[in-house]
Backbone as CSV, one residue per row, in Angstrom:
resi,resn,N_x,N_y,N_z,CA_x,CA_y,CA_z,C_x,C_y,C_z
1,MET,25.894,1.581,59.289,26.886,1.108,58.112,27.961,2.303,57.553
2,ALA,29.405,2.342,57.096,30.335,2.821,56.938,30.005,3.341,55.731
3,PRO,30.708,4.069,55.657,30.440,5.579,54.559,31.664,4.306,53.486
4,GLY,30.753,5.034,51.506,31.488,3.443,51.163,30.977,2.013,51.424
5,ASP,30.155,1.765,52.814,29.331,0.357,52.135,28.585,0.432,51.149
6,PRO,29.349,-1.050,50.283,28.434,-1.312,48.760,27.287,-1.864,49.435
7,LEU,26.783,-2.286,50.573,25.401,-3.431,50.974,24.366,-3.125,50.270
8,ALA,23.970,-3.881,49.552,22.215,-3.550,49.040,21.385,-5.032,50.143
9,LEU,20.441,-4.469,50.688,20.358,-5.481,51.520,18.450,-4.691,52.082
10,TYR,18.466,-6.112,52.422,16.463,-5.905,51.571,16.034,-7.150,52.801
11,PRO,14.387,-6.804,53.899,13.719,-6.691,54.854,14.552,-8.623,54.588
12,GLY,14.674,-8.671,56.320,15.448,-10.023,56.222,13.990,-11.298,56.072
13,GLY,14.109,-11.718,56.708,12.586,-13.514,56.368,13.062,-14.170,55.419
14,ARG,12.450,-15.631,55.674,13.059,-17.284,55.548,12.066,-17.058,54.545
15,GLY,13.258,-18.618,53.944,12.332,-18.722,52.021,12.775,-17.313,50.717
16,GLY,12.682,-18.497,50.512,12.640,-17.547,48.811,12.569,-18.049,47.117
17,GLU,13.122,-17.814,46.293,12.906,-18.858,45.446,14.793,-19.615,45.682
18,GLN,14.401,-20.283,45.919,15.372,-21.793,45.397,16.927,-20.937,44.204
19,ALA,16.960,-20.600,43.287,17.265,-20.726,42.104,19.185,-20.803,42.946
20,SER,19.687,-20.631,41.809,21.092,-20.082,42.085,21.870,-19.399,41.207
21,LEU,22.928,-18.997,42.196,23.677,-17.824,41.281,25.149,-18.729,41.358
22,THR,26.267,-18.326,41.060,27.846,-18.819,41.221,28.157,-18.418,40.523
23,GLY,28.873,-17.417,41.295,30.000,-16.572,40.245,31.228,-15.898,41.596
24,ARG,31.781,-15.047,41.034,33.083,-14.239,41.799,32.506,-13.215,42.295
25,LEU,32.986,-12.693,43.952,32.520,-11.337,43.976,33.324,-10.441,44.093
26,ALA,32.920,-9.451,43.634,34.165,-8.917,42.508,33.007,-6.599,43.641
27,LEU,34.535,-6.491,43.999,33.824,-4.564,44.004,34.405,-3.969,43.054
28,GLU,33.252,-2.786,42.076,33.891,-2.190,41.152,33.179,-0.659,41.728
29,ASP,34.261,0.223,41.256,33.216,1.125,41.284,32.171,1.644,42.839
30,GLY,32.364,0.624,43.953,32.048,1.214,44.620,30.689,0.068,44.848
31,CYS,30.329,-0.459,43.686,29.526,-1.210,43.484,29.926,-2.752,44.233
32,LEU,29.266,-4.333,44.307,29.823,-5.531,44.714,28.480,-5.603,44.129
33,TYR,29.461,-6.527,43.531,28.724,-8.314,42.951,29.247,-9.315,42.659
34,VAL,27.952,-10.943,41.431,28.642,-11.220,41.683,28.807,-11.566,40.307
35,VAL,29.717,-11.840,39.596,29.858,-11.758,38.497,29.982,-13.064,38.469
36,ASP,29.416,-14.325,37.210,29.217,-14.792,37.209,30.014,-15.067,35.076
37,SER,30.040,-17.419,35.603,30.653,-17.547,34.072,30.500,-16.971,32.667
38,ARG,29.098,-16.104,33.032,29.867,-15.550,31.234,29.438,-13.654,31.900
39,GLY,30.354,-13.512,32.091,30.562,-12.310,33.608,29.784,-11.519,33.741
40,GLN,28.142,-11.490,33.526,27.552,-10.695,33.765,27.456,-10.342,35.507
41,ARG,27.272,-9.837,35.007,27.381,-8.243,36.963,25.879,-9.015,37.363
42,TRP,26.141,-9.559,38.380,24.759,-9.655,39.694,24.965,-8.719,40.858
43,VAL,24.227,-7.587,41.388,23.602,-7.230,42.108,23.022,-7.485,43.846
44,PRO,23.916,-8.788,45.267,23.342,-9.293,45.540,22.380,-8.662,46.333
45,ALA,21.342,-9.279,46.579,20.401,-8.162,47.920,20.591,-9.734,49.138
46,PHE,20.863,-8.590,50.243,20.929,-9.664,51.168,21.049,-9.747,52.238
47,ARG,20.275,-10.120,53.458,18.763,-9.766,54.100,19.616,-9.656,54.936
48,SER,18.678,-8.974,55.996,18.980,-8.022,56.939,17.356,-7.696,57.705
49,PRO,17.467,-8.366,59.748,19.246,-7.936,60.139,20.101,-9.162,59.903
50,GLY,21.385,-8.787,60.202,22.535,-9.779,60.395,23.107,-10.335,58.885
51,THR,23.770,-9.093,58.218,24.131,-8.985,56.936,24.694,-7.215,57.296
52,SER,27.065,-7.220,57.257,27.499,-6.253,56.912,28.479,-6.342,55.686
53,TRP,29.305,-4.954,56.558,30.459,-5.226,55.392,31.548,-5.202,56.635
54,ASP,32.695,-5.277,55.754,33.441,-5.201,56.236,34.828,-4.565,55.852
55,ALA,35.072,-3.349,55.246,35.307,-2.472,54.725,37.200,-2.875,54.953
56,ALA,37.941,-3.095,56.215,39.412,-3.319,56.231,39.584,-4.545,55.282
57,SER,38.421,-5.660,55.471,39.234,-7.152,55.094,37.939,-7.204,53.644
58,ARG,37.040,-6.300,53.952,36.641,-5.824,51.707,35.838,-7.725,51.974
59,SER,35.126,-8.270,53.278,34.401,-8.889,52.696,32.813,-8.726,53.502
60,VAL,32.187,-9.427,53.137,30.494,-9.579,54.074,29.978,-10.632,54.713
61,ALA,30.020,-9.825,55.626,29.886,-11.066,57.096,28.219,-10.848,57.239
62,THR,27.997,-12.722,57.656,26.148,-13.110,57.326,26.075,-14.470,58.244
63,ARG,25.380,-14.796,58.811,25.073,-14.771,59.093,25.466,-17.044,58.850
64,TRP,25.388,-16.878,57.695,26.404,-18.460,57.344,27.932,-18.198,56.905
65,GLY,28.403,-17.389,57.176,29.703,-16.609,57.356,29.921,-15.816,55.917
66,ARG,31.720,-16.068,56.010,32.241,-14.490,55.936,32.720,-14.995,53.710
67,PHE,31.950,-13.812,53.488,32.611,-13.838,51.706,33.842,-11.835,51.492
68,GLY,34.529,-12.730,50.631,35.269,-11.543,51.140,35.290,-12.132,49.002
69,VAL,35.456,-9.779,48.283,36.320,-10.748,47.535,36.837,-10.418,46.724
70,GLY,36.971,-11.410,45.663,37.709,-12.356,44.572,37.180,-13.283,45.066
71,GLU,36.610,-13.794,45.668,36.164,-15.768,46.541,34.303,-15.703,45.874
72,ALA,34.957,-17.141,45.286,34.119,-17.658,44.113,32.185,-18.328,46.187
73,VAL,31.259,-17.692,44.814,30.320,-17.931,45.944,29.559,-18.545,44.971
74,ARG,28.528,-19.303,45.955,27.555,-20.394,45.763,25.838,-19.654,46.308
75,LEU,24.883,-18.633,45.656,23.919,-18.323,46.729,22.879,-18.664,46.160
76,GLY,21.973,-19.422,47.179,20.622,-19.378,46.707,19.756,-18.057,46.511
77,GLY,18.723,-18.198,45.948,17.524,-17.222,46.084,17.196,-17.205,45.019
78,GLY,17.056,-15.563,44.374,15.881,-15.595,42.654,16.343,-14.414,42.314
79,GLU,16.378,-14.033,41.051,15.993,-12.566,41.065,14.845,-11.333,41.327
80,LEU,15.769,-10.350,41.011,14.807,-9.110,41.660,15.043,-8.114,41.240
81,GLU,13.725,-6.972,40.169,13.224,-6.781,39.094,14.041,-5.447,40.476
82,TYR,14.460,-4.240,39.638,14.839,-3.278,40.885,13.451,-1.844,41.171
83,SER,13.044,-2.336,42.417,11.935,-1.065,42.351,12.552,-0.065,43.750
84,ALA,12.734,1.170,43.362,13.274,2.167,44.585,11.705,2.690,45.680
85,ALA,10.681,2.240,45.381,9.816,1.779,45.837,9.540,0.718,47.394
86,ALA,10.511,-0.288,47.042,10.458,-1.666,47.248,11.219,-1.798,49.427
87,PRO,10.809,-2.419,49.348,10.614,-2.128,50.632,12.621,-2.563,51.559
88,TRP,12.941,-1.422,51.295,14.567,-1.970,50.969,15.174,-1.015,52.244
89,VAL,15.888,-1.866,53.107,16.352,-1.866,54.484,17.594,-0.824,54.006
90,LYS,18.116,-0.967,53.034,20.209,-0.169,52.139,19.053,-0.526,50.843
91,ARG,19.261,0.413,50.049,18.921,0.765,48.744,20.981,0.187,48.090
92,PRO,20.762,-0.313,46.868,21.912,-0.147,46.583,22.980,0.926,45.960
93,PRO,23.272,1.122,45.708,24.806,2.271,45.802,24.316,3.699,44.052
94,ALA,23.442,3.943,44.010,22.775,4.117,42.818,23.672,4.367,41.714
95,THR,25.504,5.151,41.340,25.353,4.313,41.054,26.179,2.992,40.316
96,CYS,25.166,2.136,41.096,25.733,0.242,40.173,25.365,-0.098,39.392
97,ASP,25.215,-0.586,38.634,24.527,-0.628,37.684,23.624,-2.025,38.242
98,LEU,21.953,-1.519,37.920,20.774,-2.555,38.570,19.941,-3.171,37.437
99,THR,20.760,-3.642,36.866,20.347,-4.236,35.224,19.130,-5.626,36.284
100,ARG,20.765,-6.052,37.066,20.446,-7.821,37.087,20.804,-7.837,39.425
101,LEU,19.450,-8.692,39.591,19.349,-7.951,41.026,19.109,-10.001,41.065
102,TRP,19.979,-10.030,42.992,20.117,-11.111,43.559,19.100,-11.485,44.483
103,LEU,17.986,-11.907,44.643,17.913,-11.541,46.033,18.549,-13.095,46.927
104,LEU,18.318,-12.837,47.760,19.006,-14.626,48.295,18.918,-14.307,49.983
105,ALA,18.994,-15.902,49.585,17.763,-16.624,50.102,18.113,-17.426,51.864
106,GLU,20.218,-17.947,51.131,20.708,-18.002,51.523,22.172,-19.038,50.631
107,PRO,23.619,-18.917,51.852,24.647,-20.004,50.559,24.563,-21.596,50.722
108,LEU,24.857,-21.508,49.672,24.633,-23.595,49.084,25.241,-24.452,49.317
């Protein structure tokens, strides 16, 4: 992971909740968010391994494809409550708003 990598990574696995989060991918002050239609920011917790950040293109590469900052996304998964004790592969940056986290199952 490169310095300035904004990804939050959670251990991989199949399954998980199948709710849907729709919004635009945003990069704000080094934090990656999905901003929904109500303006709420969600930190997406991507599955690892298989997810990487490309700083040059400002995009996330996953096994399902690439998502660029500013693009509309629809992500399957479910809400996750932040805990430093959780089995993070890579915690979200401490400066991010961790009020709302979304654990990705897969894009819809």
